[in-house]
C-alpha positions in Angstrom: -19.2 55.8 -2.7 -17.1 57.0 -5.2 -14.4 57.4 -2.0 -14.4 53.6 -1.4 -11.6 51.3 -2.5 -13.5 49.0 -4.6 -15.4 51.4 -6.3 -11.8 53.1 -6.9 -10.8 49.6 -8.6 -13.1 49.0 -11.2 -12.7 53.1 -11.9 -8.9 52.1 -13.1 -10.7 50.2 -16.4 -13.7 52.3 -16.4 -11.9 53.0 -20.9 -12.6 48.7 -21.0 -15.6 48.6 -19.7 -16.7 52.0 -21.6 -15.8 49.7 -25.0 -17.4 46.9 -23.6 -20.1 45.7 -26.4 -21.8 44.1 -23.1 -20.1 44.2 -19.3 -21.1 40.8 -17.5 -20.9 40.0 -14.3 -19.5 36.5 -12.1 -22.1 36.3 -9.8 -22.5 33.8 -7.0 -24.0 35.1 -4.4 -21.2 35.5 -1.6 -19.8 38.6 -0.4 -16.9 38.7 -2.9 -19.3 38.9 -6.4 -21.8 40.9 -4.4 -19.7 43.9 -3.1 -18.4 43.6 -7.0 -21.8 43.9 -8.9 -22.8 46.1 -6.2 -20.5 48.9 -7.7 -20.9 47.3 -11.3 -24.6 48.6 -11.3 -24.1 51.6 -10.4 -22.0 52.9 -12.8 -23.0 50.5 -15.7 -27.0 49.8 -15.3 -26.8 47.8 -18.7 -25.1 45.0 -16.7 -25.9 41.7 -16.3 -25.5 39.0 -13.4 -24.4 35.4 -14.6 -24.9 32.8 -11.9 -23.8 29.3 -12.2 -25.6 26.7 -10.9 -23.6 24.2 -10.2 -25.8 22.0 -7.5 -23.8 20.8 -4.9 -25.2 22.3 -1.9 -29.4 21.6 -0.9 -30.0 25.8 -0.9 -28.5 26.1 -4.6 -31.4 26.5 -6.3 -33.1 28.9 -3.3 -29.0 31.2 -3.6 -30.1 31.4 -7.6 -33.3 33.1 -7.1 -31.7 35.1 -4.2 -29.5 36.3 -6.7 -31.9 37.0 -9.2 -34.1 39.4 -6.9 -30.7 40.9 -6.2 -30.1 42.1 -9.9 -34.1 43.2 -10.0 -33.5 45.0 -6.8 -29.9 46.2 -8.6 -32.5 46.9 -12.1 -30.3 45.5 -14.5 -30.3 41.8 -16.0 -29.9 38.2 -15.1 -28.9 35.1 -16.9 -28.1 31.8 -14.8 -27.6 28.3 -15.4 -28.1 25.1 -14.1 -24.5 23.1 -15.1 -23.4 19.8 -15.6 -20.7 18.5 -13.3 -17.9 15.5 -15.1 -15.1 14.7 -12.2 -12.5 13.5 -14.2 -10.2 12.5 -11.4 -9.2 15.9 -10.7 -11.5 16.7 -7.6 -14.8 18.4 -7.8 -13.6 21.8 -7.3 -11.8 21.8 -10.1 -14.8 19.6 -12.4 -17.0 22.6 -11.5 -14.8 25.9 -12.0 -14.3 23.7 -15.8 -18.3 23.3 -16.5 -18.3 27.6 -15.1 -15.5 28.4 -17.8 -17.3 26.7 -20.5 -20.8 28.2 -20.0 -18.8 31.7 -20.1 -16.9 31.3 -23.1 -20.8 29.5 -24.2 -22.3 32.9 -23.7 -20.1 35.3 -24.0 -18.5 37.0 -27.8 -16.0 38.7 -29.6 -16.1 42.7 -27.3 -18.0 41.2 -24.2 -16.1 42.0 -21.0 -16.6 39.4 -18.1 -15.6 41.2 -14.7 -14.9 38.3 -11.3 -14.8 39.3 -7.6 -11.4 37.9 -7.2 -9.4 39.2 -5.0 -6.1 39.8 -3.1 -6.5 37.3 -0.7 -7.6 34.4 -3.3 -4.6 35.4 -5.3 -2.6 34.4 -2.2 -4.2 31.4 -1.5 -3.6 30.2 -5.0 -0.1 31.3 -5.5 0.5 28.6 -2.2 -1.8 26.3 -3.0 -0.2 25.8 -6.6 3.5 25.8 -4.9 2.4 23.3 -3.0 1.3 20.9 -5.2 5.0 21.5 -7.1 3.2 24.2 -10.7 6.3 25.9 -12.5 7.0 29.7 -13.2 3.6 29.8 -15.5 1.6 28.3 -12.7 3.5 30.4 -9.7 2.0 33.5 -11.7 -0.8 33.2 -9.8 -3.9 34.6 -11.2 -4.1 37.9 -14.2 -5.5 41.0 -13.9 -6.9 40.4 -17.8 -6.8 37.9 -20.2 -9.0 36.4 -22.5 -11.9 34.3 -22.7 -12.7 32.0 -25.9 -13.8 35.3 -28.1 -14.4 37.7 -25.0 -12.2 39.3 -22.6 -11.9 38.6 -18.7 -11.2 41.0 -16.2 -10.9 40.6 -12.5 -10.6 44.0 -11.2 -10.2 43.6 -7.7 -7.5 42.0 -7.1 -5.1 44.1 -6.3 -7.7 44.5 -2.8 -7.7 42.3 0.4 -11.7 41.0 1.2 -11.4 42.9 4.2 -11.8 46.0 1.7 -15.2 44.3 0.2 -17.0 43.2 3.6 -16.1 46.8 5.0 -17.8 47.7 1.5 -20.4 45.5 1.9 -21.6 46.5 5.6 -21.4 50.2 4.3 -24.1 49.6 1.7 -26.4 47.1 3.7 -25.5 44.4 1.6 -26.8 41.1 1.9 -25.2 37.3 0.8 -25.3 33.4 0.7 -22.9 32.2 3.5 -22.0 28.7 1.0 -21.4 26.2 4.8 -18.5 24.6 1.9 -16.3 26.9 2.4 -16.1 26.7 5.9 -14.8 22.5 5.3 -11.2 22.8 5.9 -11.3 19.1 4.1 -10.8 20.8 0.9 -7.1 22.1 0.4 -8.1 25.9 -0.5 -10.3 25.9 2.8 -7.8 24.7 4.9 -5.4 27.4 4.3 -8.1 30.2 4.7 -9.6 28.4 8.0 -6.6 26.9 9.0 -2.7 28.8 7.7 -3.8 32.2 6.6 -4.7 33.8 9.9 -1.1 32.2 11.2 1.0 33.4 8.1 -1.2 37.2 8.9 -0.2 37.4 12.7 3.7 36.5 11.6 3.5 38.4 8.5 0.9 40.7 8.3 1.5 42.2 4.6 1.7 38.6 3.4 -1.0 38.9 0.9 0.7 42.1 -1.1 3.4 40.1 -0.9 3.1 37.5 -2.3 0.6 39.2 -5.2 3.4 41.4 -6.3 5.6 38.0 -6.1 3.0 36.3 -9.0 3.1 39.5 -11.2 6.9 39.4 -10.7 6.9 35.5 -12.6 4.1 36.6 -14.5 5.6 39.7 -16.6 8.7 37.1 -16.8 6.9 34.6 -18.1 5.5 36.8 -20.6 9.1 36.9 -21.9 9.8 33.0 -22.3 10.2 31.7 -25.3 7.6 29.6 -25.9 6.0 29.5 -29.4 2.4 30.6 -29.5 -0.2 27.2 -30.9 -2.6 28.4 -33.1 -5.9 27.4 -33.1 -6.9 25.2 -35.8 -10.5 23.6 -36.1 -12.1 19.4 -37.5 -14.1 18.6 -39.9 -17.0 19.4 -36.8 -15.5 22.2 -35.4 -13.3 20.9 -32.1 -10.4 23.3 -32.1 -7.2 21.7 -31.3 -3.7 22.5 -32.6 -1.4 20.8 -35.2 0.7 18.5 -33.4 4.0 20.4 -36.1 3.7 23.3 -34.0 5.0 22.0 -31.1 8.1 22.6 -30.1 11.0 19.8 -29.8 12.7 20.7 -26.6 9.9 18.9 -23.7 9.9 21.9 -21.9 8.9 24.7 -24.8 6.3 22.1 -25.9 5.2 21.9 -21.8 4.7 25.5 -21.6 3.0 26.1 -25.2 0.7 23.0 -24.6 0.1 25.3 -20.8 -0.2 28.4 -22.3 -3.1 27.4 -25.2 -4.8 24.7 -22.9 -5.0 28.4 -20.2 -6.1 30.6 -23.4 -9.1 27.8 -23.3 -9.9 28.1 -19.8 -8.2 24.6 -19.0 -6.2 23.8 -16.3 -3.7 21.8 -16.7 -3.1 18.5 -15.1 0.2 17.5 -13.6 3.7 18.0 -15.1 4.2 14.5 -15.1 0.6 13.6 -17.0 1.6 16.3 -19.6 4.9 15.1 -20.4 4.1 11.7 -20.7 1.1 13.1 -23.4 3.9 14.8 -25.1 6.1 12.2 -24.9 3.2 10.0 -26.7 2.9 12.9 -29.4 6.7 12.8 -30.0 6.1 8.8 -31.0 3.6 9.3 -33.2 0.9 7.2 -31.5 -2.8 8.6 -30.7 -2.0 10.5 -27.4 -5.3 11.3 -25.3 -4.3 13.6 -22.1 -7.5 14.1 -19.2 -8.0 17.3 -16.9 -11.1 18.4 -14.2 -13.8 18.4 -17.1 -12.1 18.2 -20.6 -10.4 15.5 -22.4 -7.9 16.1 -25.5 -6.9 14.0 -28.7 -4.8 13.4 -31.6 -6.3 12.9 -34.2 -4.2 11.9 -37.4 -2.2 15.5 -37.6 -4.0 17.5 -34.9 -4.8 17.3 -31.3 -8.3 18.5 -30.5 -10.5 19.2 -26.9 -13.5 16.7 -27.5 -16.5 17.6 -27.2 -19.0 17.4 -24.0 -21.8 14.8 -24.7 -24.2 15.7 -21.6 -27.2 13.6 -23.8 -26.9 9.5 -24.9 -26.8 9.2 -28.8 -31.0 9.0 -30.1 -30.8 5.8 -32.1 -33.5 7.1 -34.3 -36.1 10.4 -34.7 -38.7 10.9 -37.3 -38.1 13.8 -39.6 -40.2 16.7 -39.4 -39.7 18.7 -42.9 -38.7 22.5 -42.4 -38.7 21.9 -39.1 -35.6 22.6 -36.1 -35.1 19.5 -35.1 -32.0 19.0 -31.6 -29.5 16.5 -31.9 -27.3 16.0 -29.2 -23.8 17.5 -29.5 -24.9 18.5 -33.2 -27.1 21.7 -32.1 -30.3 21.6 -34.2 -30.9 20.3 -37.9 -33.6 20.8 -40.1 -33.9 18.4 -43.2 -35.6 20.7 -46.1 -36.9 19.5 -49.6 -36.6 21.6 -52.9 -40.1 23.3 -54.0 -42.4 20.4 -55.5 -41.0 17.7 -54.3 -43.0 14.6 -53.6 -43.5 14.2 -49.5 -40.9 11.0 -48.2 -40.7 8.7 -45.5 -37.4 10.4 -44.1 -35.8 9.4 -40.8 -32.6 10.3 -39.1 -30.5 7.8 -37.3 -27.4 7.3 -35.2 -24.8 4.5 -37.6 -25.4 1.2 -35.9 -23.5 -0.3 -38.0 -23.2 -1.9 -42.3 -24.8 1.3 -43.5 -23.1 2.5 -46.9 -23.7 5.4 -48.8 -23.7 6.0 -52.4 -21.6 7.8 -54.9 -21.8 9.7 -58.5 -19.9 7.2 -59.7 -22.0 4.4 -58.4 -20.1 2.8 -56.7 -21.0 2.2 -52.8 -18.8 3.0 -49.9 -19.2 1.9 -46.3 -19.3 4.9 -43.6 -16.2 3.6 -41.6 -14.4 4.6 -45.5 -16.6 7.7 -45.4 -15.3 9.0 -42.1 -12.1 8.8 -42.9 -12.1 11.1 -46.2 -14.0 13.6 -44.3 -11.4 13.4 -41.6 -14.4 12.8 -39.1 -13.0 11.6 -35.5 -13.8 8.8 -33.9 -15.6 11.0 -31.1 -17.9 11.6 -33.7 -19.2 8.6 -35.6 -21.5 6.9 -34.1 -22.7 10.8 -32.8 -23.7 11.9 -36.7 -27.1 11.9 -37.9 -27.8 9.8 -41.5 -30.4 10.5 -42.9 -32.7 7.9 -44.6 -35.4 7.4 -46.8 -37.6 4.6 -45.8 -39.1 2.5 -49.0 -41.2 -0.3 -47.6 -39.1 -3.0 -45.4 -36.1 -1.3 -46.7 -33.7 1.5 -46.1 -31.2 4.0 -48.3 -29.3 6.5 -46.8 -29.6 10.0 -48.3 -26.9 12.1 -46.5 -23.8 11.8 -43.6 -25.0 14.7 -41.7 -24.7 18.0 -44.1 -21.1 16.9 -45.0 -21.7 13.9 -47.5 -25.1 13.4 -50.1 -25.4 10.5 -52.3 -26.7 10.9 -56.0 -30.2 10.4 -55.1 -30.3 12.8 -52.8 -29.7 15.5 -55.5 -32.0 14.2 -57.3 -35.0 14.1 -54.6 -34.0 17.3 -53.5 -33.1 16.5 -49.6 -31.0 18.8 -48.0 -29.8 18.7 -44.5 -29.4 22.3 -42.8 -27.3 22.0 -39.5 -26.6 25.3 -36.9 -24.6 25.4 -33.5 -25.4 24.6 -30.1 -28.2 27.9 -29.9 -31.1 27.0 -30.8 -31.5 28.7 -34.0 -33.5 31.7 -35.6 -37.5 30.5 -36.5 
């Protein structure tokens, strides 16, 4: 194995991998990721295989089981998930990619490294696809060997190798992989290039893979020097990531470049230039603006633009309170309602906004929730989803708290508190 080009390609990043807190391998079960996983597992026995089940094929669960068994055979850890694919008009492939990368970002932490098995053929296909779709200099720079992935790092150690090297490695070691029949469906653009166009290019220009990869690298180096201001990430009142509108350059072309880079940092694929430039025009005019991509939406609220959360569940209308216990609340992670020690039992309920609710302030004034949300800078997309803590007394209800953001004086006197955690399940 030590003489394999696959092994040497990974060994070039030994210092990065040795310093990583955890090493993950994106493992679909196909030929490419199987070769990568096998090589990494031999040198990094603490590696973790990650399998995203897109649920787009009847055998998807069987493939996930295959991946788990392979990881068990290599004596490495394995994690998988069943993704929820939301096609926002960019196509199923793009929506699946967005969901997959979002899961990676949620799972990985600072100091982690995720390895992906993209190779030279993938790079050539990506470059041609983007060229045919009218991409600019940034899009034509192809896939980088490494980049940030949320708070972690993404690494493509095989990007300089043709797929033939990966296949030779897999066959030499008797590896078994999954063949997804959809990869032969030429209705998909990438498959059409791979099945129909690339073989013709190889006949005329056998070295086209290396040539196109070199062109992508040169464009990437050029892009690094383009004067596109960095958009610092800010967070909204509910921790939605975003950026300040005033940080965008006045020049539309530079603003577009800055926005594309900001999206890429969050693993979000930028939409076509026409839509992106129209969005920037709307921002300059000061009106509300929204831009949709594959499985994501960014929208302006006040002086910033935010990535909207993905709500996979309907908002709950009402849920009984289990004092002192963590309770899931869609979109908000988990909540816990606690009372001060020695407090009398209360009849409490968690509810979504229905309309007409008001909360009391220390001054004795009662304000409607619309005013409260404006004061707290709660974006419109969260307002019907925030949990409201209500105290029941016979046929009437009194609003005690708006999530953990605002409490009434009555809540303070009763010793009621709402504790909130993120999407991960909290400790007991």
